[in-house]
Every structure is written in structure tokens, then in C-alpha cells.
C-alpha positions in Angstrom: -5.4 -16.9 -11.0 -7.7 -19.4 -9.4 -10.0 -17.6 -7.0 -10.1 -20.6 -4.6 -6.3 -20.7 -4.4 -6.1 -17.0 -3.8 -8.7 -17.1 -1.0 -6.8 -20.1 0.5 -3.6 -18.1 0.7 -5.2 -15.0 2.1 -7.8 -16.5 4.5 -5.9 -15.2 7.6 -6.4 -11.6 6.4 -10.1 -12.3 6.1 -10.1 -13.4 9.7 -8.2 -10.3 10.7 -10.6 -8.1 8.7 -13.5 -9.7 10.5 -11.8 -9.0 13.9 -11.2 -5.4 12.9 -14.8 -4.9 12.0 -16.1 -6.6 15.1 -13.8 -4.5 17.3 -15.1 -1.3 15.6 -18.7 -2.4 16.2 -18.1 -3.4 19.8 -16.0 -0.4 20.9 -17.0 2.3 18.4 -15.4 3.3 15.2 -11.8 4.5 15.4 -10.6 5.7 12.0 -6.9 5.6 12.8 -7.0 2.0 14.0 -9.1 0.9 11.0 -6.9 2.7 8.4 -3.6 1.5 9.9 -4.9 -2.1 9.9 -6.4 -2.0 6.5 -3.1 -0.6 5.1 -1.2 -3.3 6.9 -3.4 -6.0 5.3 -3.2 -4.4 1.8 0.6 -4.3 2.0 0.9 -7.8 3.3 -1.3 -9.2 0.5 0.7 -7.3 -2.2 3.9 -8.7 -0.8 2.5 -12.3 -0.8 1.2 -11.9 -4.4 4.6 -10.8 -5.6 6.2 -14.0 -4.4 
């Protein structure tokens, strides 16, 4: 798969990941918040790639 096309399809998850990291830095690390959101991103990407 072309990496540029893959990144184009998943760029919103990169933005969400940056938001998660910035919220953790701003308000302190919350493991539950981070793990739940990372799992959500992983599942969403897997569902998109299967299409």
C-alpha cells in the first residue's frame, strides 16, 4: 500500500492523537483516558483498512 495514500486516509487520527497527547501534557497523564482513546483509534483504523 502506498504510504502517502494511507496517511491521507488516516490523517484525522493523527490529529486526534496529537490532541490526546497535548491534553495529557496540559492536564497530567490519565492512563484510562489515554488507553481508551488509543484503543478507539486502533479499532477505527482497522475497520477502515478492511473496507
